N, C-alpha and C positions, 0 to 999 in steps of 0.2 A: 276566142274560145278559152275556156279554162276547165280544169279537171276537178272532179269531185269523187272522193273515194267513200264507198259505204261497204265496210267488211271486205269481202273479196271481189265485190263488183265495183266497176269503175264507170262513172258517167262522164261523158263528154257534153258540156253544156255551152250552147251558143249564146250570143248576146240576146237573141230573140228566138223563142221556140222551146221545145221540150228537150229533156236530156236524152242522150242516145246511149244505150247500154253497150259497153265495149268489153270484150273478153281478153284479158291479158295473156300473153303466151310466156311459158317458162324459159328463161334465158340461161340461168346457171344456179347451181347450189353452191352456197358459200359457207354453210355451216351444217354439220351433221349432229347426231345425238352426242357423240363424244365431245365434239368441239363446244357445243353448248354447255355441256357438264363442266368441262374444263373452265370456260369462261365464267360461270356461275361461282365455281370454287374460288377462282382468282379474285372476283369481285367481292366475295365474302371476306376474304383476307384483307382487302383494301379497306373495306368498311370498318372492320374491327380495328385496323391500324389508325385510320383517320379519326375514329371515334374514341381511340384509346381505351378499347374494351367494349362492353356492351351496356354500360350504365346509361339509363334513360333512352336507349335506343328502341325504335320501332319502325317497322316497314309498312308502307301503304302502296298496294298495287293499283294501277289505274286500269279499270276495266277496258278490254276484256283480258288480254293476254298478259298484261302487267301483273295481274293477281297471282296466277300460277308461278310466275317467275319470282315474285316476292316470297311465296312459300318456299320455293327451292332455296333461295338466298337464306332465309330463316333457318331451314334444315342444315344447310351448309355452316352457318355461324354456330348452331348448336353442336355440330360434330366437332367444331374447333374449340369452342369455349365452354361447351357442356351447359349452356344456359338457353332457356326458351325466350324467343323474341317475339312480342306481339305483332301480329299482321292484320292489317285492315284492307278493305277493298273500297275504291272510290269511283263512283260514276260521275263524269264531269259533263254529261250531255247538255244539261241546262246552262252550263257555263261557257259553252262554245261560242265563238263569234261568227260561225257560219250557218247558224240554224235557219236564218231566213233565205238562204240560197241553196239549202240541201234539197236535192231532188226527190228524196224519200222521207217520210215521216220517221223521225228518230224514235227508238224504243228506249223508254226511261227504265233504268234498273235501280235497285236499292243500294245506297251506300251503307256498308256495314263495317264500322270502325269500333271494336269493342274495347276501347280504352279512350281516356281524356288525352287529346293531343296537346293541351296546354302544357308547356314546360318540357315536352318530349323533343328528342333529337330524331326528327323523321327523315327517313330515306324514301323518297318517292321512286317507284319502280315502274317502268314501261318497256315495251318491246322494242319500239323504234323511235328515235328522236330525228325529227325532220324540220319542219319550219319553227317549232317551238310553241306553237299556238296551243297545242294540247297540254303542255306543261304549264303555261300561264294559266289556263283554265283550271288545271288541277290545283295550282297554288291558291287561286281565288276560292275554290270550293273547300280546300283544307282551312284556310284562314277564316272561313265562315263557322268552322266547328270549334275553333279555339285559336290559342297563341302559341305555336310551338317555339321551343328555344332556338332551333334552327331547322331548315329544310335543305336537304341534299338531294341529288338525282342520280339514279342508276339506270342505265339502259343497256339492253343487250346489243343493240345496233345503233350507231350514230351514222346517218347517211348524208349529213351536211345540208345545205340550202336553208340556213336559218333566216327567218324573217324577223325575229325578235332577239334581243341580247341575253339568250339563255344558252347555258352550256351544261354538259353532264359532268358529275364528279367522278363517276365510275362507269367505264364503257367496256362492254365485252368485245366489240369489234368496230373498228372505223371502217366504213365502206363508202368509197367515192361512188356517186351515182349521178346519172343524168335526171332531169325532171320528168322525162317520159317513162322512166323506170319505176317499178314498184318493188319495195322490199317486203316480202311476205313471210313473217315469222309464224311457224307452226309449233304448237306444243301438244304433247300427247294427252293432256288433260281435257283438251278441247277438240283437237284435230286428230288424235290417235297416233301422231308421229311427232318426233322432234327433228326439225330442220329449218333452215332459213334459205329461201330461194329469191333470186332476182327475176322479176317478170317485166316484160316490155309491152307496152300498148301497141296493138296493131291499129293501123289506120282503117276506119270504117270504109265499107265498100262504097265506092262513088257511083251515083246514078249516071247512066249514059246521058250524054247531052242530046238535046232535042226530044220531041215527043213527050 
C-alpha cells in the first residue's frame, strides 16, 4: 500500500481496489503565528545576503500555500531593503509525476508570473519540502517559461525523506518526521490561521473476520 495526499485529505491506496479516505489526527503544533513570522523574517535576511541585495531578485510561490508565503517574504524584504520584489504564482499540477495514480481528478489553476523569468534570480517558495518531487515539477514548469540566471529554494518546513537530490537554500524549520506523519501548514490568507501542525494517520477500521 502507499499514501496519496490531496489537500487535507489522505487516501490509502491498495495495489488493487479503490482509495480509502483516511482522517489524520492532530499530534502536535510545532509553529504558531509568531514563530512563522520570525522564520519568514529570518529567511528574508538570508535571501538578501545570499543574493547580495535585491538586484534581479524575484519570488515564485508554488500553489497553494507557497504563494502567500512568497508574498510575506517579499513584504519582509521590502521592509529591510525598501524595494519591491516581484512575486509570481506557479501551478505545477500538469508537471507532477503522480497524475496517473492520483485517486481524485486534479484541479488546474492558472500560473500568474507578471515578469520575464529569463535572467532573473528566482527563489521558489513552498510550504513543505518532502520527497522533492514537487520542487522538480516546479523547476520544470519554470524552465518552460524562460531561462532564469539561477533558481534557489525557500521552504517554511523541511521534513526530510528526500527521494530526489534536492535541498532547500532557505529553511524556516527542520522537522524530523516519520512517513506516516503529515505536516500541515496553515496560513491565514487561506485557512484563517497561521500555524504548523503535525498530524498522524489513523489505521482504518478493520472489518471483522468471517461473515
